[in-house]
PLY file of the C-alpha trace (Angstrom):
ply
format ascii 1.0
element vertex 98
property float x
property float y
property float z
element edge 97
property int vertex1
property int vertex2
end_header
-22.86 112.07 -32.50
-23.82 108.46 -31.09
-22.70 107.72 -27.59
-23.43 103.82 -27.01
-22.45 102.66 -23.54
-21.99 98.73 -23.21
-23.34 97.27 -19.73
-23.81 93.51 -20.83
-20.12 92.40 -19.96
-20.38 93.98 -16.71
-23.82 92.44 -15.97
-22.18 88.97 -17.12
-19.31 89.44 -14.70
-21.74 90.10 -11.96
-23.89 87.52 -12.66
-20.70 85.09 -12.52
-19.73 86.46 -9.22
-23.03 86.10 -7.65
-23.43 82.58 -8.82
-20.14 81.58 -7.40
-21.31 83.73 -4.08
-24.26 81.75 -4.02
-22.91 78.17 -4.47
-20.50 78.81 -1.77
-23.25 80.11 0.62
-25.49 76.75 -0.40
-22.19 74.56 0.31
-21.70 76.37 3.39
-25.25 75.82 4.65
-24.98 71.95 3.86
-22.18 72.02 6.12
-24.05 74.03 8.89
-26.77 71.35 8.55
-24.62 68.19 8.87
-22.82 69.83 11.74
-26.23 70.51 13.28
-27.22 66.74 12.89
-24.08 65.62 14.46
-24.47 67.93 17.49
-28.25 66.91 17.88
-27.09 63.13 17.68
-24.92 63.88 20.62
-27.34 66.34 22.79
-30.10 64.16 23.73
-32.15 65.89 25.91
-35.59 67.79 25.60
-33.47 71.17 25.42
-31.75 69.39 22.76
-34.82 68.30 20.84
-36.29 71.90 21.06
-32.85 73.30 19.72
-32.92 70.64 16.65
-36.24 72.06 15.66
-35.60 75.12 15.59
-32.11 74.58 13.95
-33.81 72.64 11.30
-36.53 75.27 10.58
-34.03 77.84 10.53
-32.03 76.38 7.97
-34.86 75.31 5.77
-35.77 78.97 5.91
-32.22 80.01 4.63
-32.43 77.12 1.95
-35.76 78.85 0.94
-34.52 82.11 0.74
-31.39 80.81 -1.34
-33.82 79.21 -4.00
-35.58 82.66 -4.10
-32.36 84.57 -4.52
-31.09 81.82 -7.24
-34.47 82.52 -9.15
-33.80 86.35 -9.01
-30.19 85.80 -10.40
-31.75 83.55 -13.23
-34.14 86.42 -14.00
-31.15 88.97 -13.99
-29.18 86.50 -16.31
-32.31 86.50 -18.82
-32.38 90.31 -18.83
-28.76 90.33 -19.43
-28.95 88.22 -22.48
-31.59 90.70 -23.61
-29.45 93.45 -22.89
-26.56 91.87 -24.78
-28.90 91.09 -27.71
-29.83 94.83 -27.85
-26.33 96.03 -27.52
-25.53 94.07 -30.55
-28.14 95.35 -32.52
-27.28 98.78 -31.82
-23.65 98.42 -32.65
-24.84 96.96 -36.16
-27.21 99.82 -36.37
-24.43 102.39 -35.51
-21.97 100.51 -38.04
-24.56 100.77 -40.64
-25.20 104.59 -40.07
-21.38 105.34 -39.92
0 1
1 2
2 3
3 4
4 5
5 6
6 7
7 8
8 9
9 10
10 11
11 12
12 13
13 14
14 15
15 16
16 17
17 18
18 19
19 20
20 21
21 22
22 23
23 24
24 25
25 26
26 27
27 28
28 29
29 30
30 31
31 32
32 33
33 34
34 35
35 36
36 37
37 38
38 39
39 40
40 41
41 42
42 43
43 44
44 45
45 46
46 47
47 48
48 49
49 50
50 51
51 52
52 53
53 54
54 55
55 56
56 57
57 58
58 59
59 60
60 61
61 62
62 63
63 64
64 65
65 66
66 67
67 68
68 69
69 70
70 71
71 72
72 73
73 74
74 75
75 76
76 77
77 78
78 79
79 80
80 81
81 82
82 83
83 84
84 85
85 86
86 87
87 88
88 89
89 90
90 91
91 92
92 93
93 94
94 95
95 96
96 97
């Protein structure tokens, strides 16, 4: 007896959730960058300049990491499409055998 377990829907749901979370993280990062710029405009001193440079560096690091995560999610999306295609093929074959 055939036992086909379909997983493509769960992968697609996970992808949708992950994309929403990454979008929210990117939006919050933009807010943090804007607020940091506003603070550095107020805080004019040597210490403020050091803080601003480090803050910008860290913001840029997080942006780079988000970009890498987005690439990984896109890769999972492509694999999810392959999984869905395979599942459809297996369903068709199972119907032909039954």
